[in-house]
Each structure stands twice: as C-alpha cells, then as structure tokens.
ChimeraX commands (.cxc) that place a marker at each C-alpha (Angstrom):
marker #1 position -34.08,7.94,-52.31 radius 0.5
marker #1 position -29.95,7.51,-51.75 radius 0.5
marker #1 position -28.13,6.91,-48.93 radius 0.5
marker #1 position -26.58,9.37,-46.88 radius 0.5
marker #1 position -22.93,7.89,-47.10 radius 0.5
marker #1 position -23.41,8.39,-50.56 radius 0.5
marker #1 position -24.43,12.36,-50.74 radius 0.5
marker #1 position -21.90,15.46,-51.28 radius 0.5
marker #1 position -22.10,17.80,-48.21 radius 0.5
marker #1 position -23.99,20.22,-50.56 radius 0.5
marker #1 position -26.68,17.23,-51.08 radius 0.5
marker #1 position -26.45,16.05,-47.13 radius 0.5
marker #1 position -27.19,19.46,-46.13 radius 0.5
marker #1 position -29.84,20.35,-48.12 radius 0.5
marker #1 position -31.61,16.29,-47.00 radius 0.5
marker #1 position -31.10,18.04,-43.04 radius 0.5
marker #1 position -32.51,20.88,-44.08 radius 0.5
marker #1 position -35.92,19.18,-45.25 radius 0.5
marker #1 position -36.22,17.09,-41.68 radius 0.5
marker #1 position -34.14,19.33,-39.49 radius 0.5
marker #1 position -36.40,17.76,-36.61 radius 0.5
marker #1 position -34.86,14.40,-37.42 radius 0.5
marker #1 position -31.23,15.78,-36.45 radius 0.5
marker #1 position -31.72,18.29,-34.17 radius 0.5
marker #1 position -34.70,17.38,-32.02 radius 0.5
marker #1 position -38.67,18.44,-32.92 radius 0.5
marker #1 position -37.69,21.56,-30.32 radius 0.5
marker #1 position -34.48,23.15,-32.48 radius 0.5
marker #1 position -32.94,25.68,-31.32 radius 0.5
marker #1 position -29.95,27.50,-32.43 radius 0.5
marker #1 position -27.85,26.04,-29.82 radius 0.5
marker #1 position -28.71,22.71,-31.37 radius 0.5
marker #1 position -28.06,23.34,-34.32 radius 0.5
marker #1 position -24.70,25.03,-33.67 radius 0.5
marker #1 position -23.82,21.73,-31.90 radius 0.5
marker #1 position -24.36,19.55,-35.02 radius 0.5
marker #1 position -22.55,21.55,-37.37 radius 0.5
marker #1 position -19.88,21.37,-34.74 radius 0.5
marker #1 position -19.88,17.80,-34.34 radius 0.5
marker #1 position -20.10,17.09,-38.45 radius 0.5
marker #1 position -17.29,19.57,-38.30 radius 0.5
marker #1 position -15.28,17.96,-36.08 radius 0.5
marker #1 position -16.18,14.12,-37.32 radius 0.5
marker #1 position -15.11,15.41,-40.84 radius 0.5
marker #1 position -11.90,16.71,-39.66 radius 0.5
marker #1 position -10.88,13.25,-37.76 radius 0.5
marker #1 position -11.32,11.62,-40.47 radius 0.5
marker #1 position -9.49,13.20,-43.17 radius 0.5
marker #1 position -11.86,15.71,-44.08 radius 0.5
marker #1 position -11.64,19.29,-44.49 radius 0.5
marker #1 position -14.75,20.09,-41.89 radius 0.5
marker #1 position -17.05,22.81,-42.60 radius 0.5
marker #1 position -15.39,26.23,-44.29 radius 0.5
marker #1 position -16.42,28.93,-45.13 radius 0.5
marker link #1:1,2 radius 0.2
marker link #1:2,3 radius 0.2
marker link #1:3,4 radius 0.2
marker link #1:4,5 radius 0.2
marker link #1:5,6 radius 0.2
marker link #1:6,7 radius 0.2
marker link #1:7,8 radius 0.2
marker link #1:8,9 radius 0.2
marker link #1:9,10 radius 0.2
marker link #1:10,11 radius 0.2
marker link #1:11,12 radius 0.2
marker link #1:12,13 radius 0.2
marker link #1:13,14 radius 0.2
marker link #1:14,15 radius 0.2
marker link #1:15,16 radius 0.2
marker link #1:16,17 radius 0.2
marker link #1:17,18 radius 0.2
marker link #1:18,19 radius 0.2
marker link #1:19,20 radius 0.2
marker link #1:20,21 radius 0.2
marker link #1:21,22 radius 0.2
marker link #1:22,23 radius 0.2
marker link #1:23,24 radius 0.2
marker link #1:24,25 radius 0.2
marker link #1:25,26 radius 0.2
marker link #1:26,27 radius 0.2
marker link #1:27,28 radius 0.2
marker link #1:28,29 radius 0.2
marker link #1:29,30 radius 0.2
marker link #1:30,31 radius 0.2
marker link #1:31,32 radius 0.2
marker link #1:32,33 radius 0.2
marker link #1:33,34 radius 0.2
marker link #1:34,35 radius 0.2
marker link #1:35,36 radius 0.2
marker link #1:36,37 radius 0.2
marker link #1:37,38 radius 0.2
marker link #1:38,39 radius 0.2
marker link #1:39,40 radius 0.2
marker link #1:40,41 radius 0.2
marker link #1:41,42 radius 0.2
marker link #1:42,43 radius 0.2
marker link #1:43,44 radius 0.2
marker link #1:44,45 radius 0.2
marker link #1:45,46 radius 0.2
marker link #1:46,47 radius 0.2
marker link #1:47,48 radius 0.2
marker link #1:48,49 radius 0.2
marker link #1:49,50 radius 0.2
marker link #1:50,51 radius 0.2
marker link #1:51,52 radius 0.2
marker link #1:52,53 radius 0.2
marker link #1:53,54 radius 0.2
view
C-alpha cells in the first residue's frame, strides 16, 4: 500500500471509500461524513491546495 501522503486526491478518496469507519467512525452518518470532507477541504485550502470543487 502507498503512503497516504503519496496518493492523489482520487486515490485517497477511493481509499477512504473502502474503509470509511477508519475516517468517520463506525456509526457513520451524513453529518460525520460532511464534517470530514469540510475538514479536508479547509486543510487543503490552508496549505495552498485547491480544496474540493465541483
């Protein structure tokens, strides 16, 4: 397995999709998922990335 830091966004979200409980908890809900994506988006923007678009 590649390190997360080496993955493209597409690869990263495919990885998250295979193991969502590892990222948003085992009692996954829409609110937890949106909080995770918002955090990802804000981190990307803060560190010079585009963030999530589209």
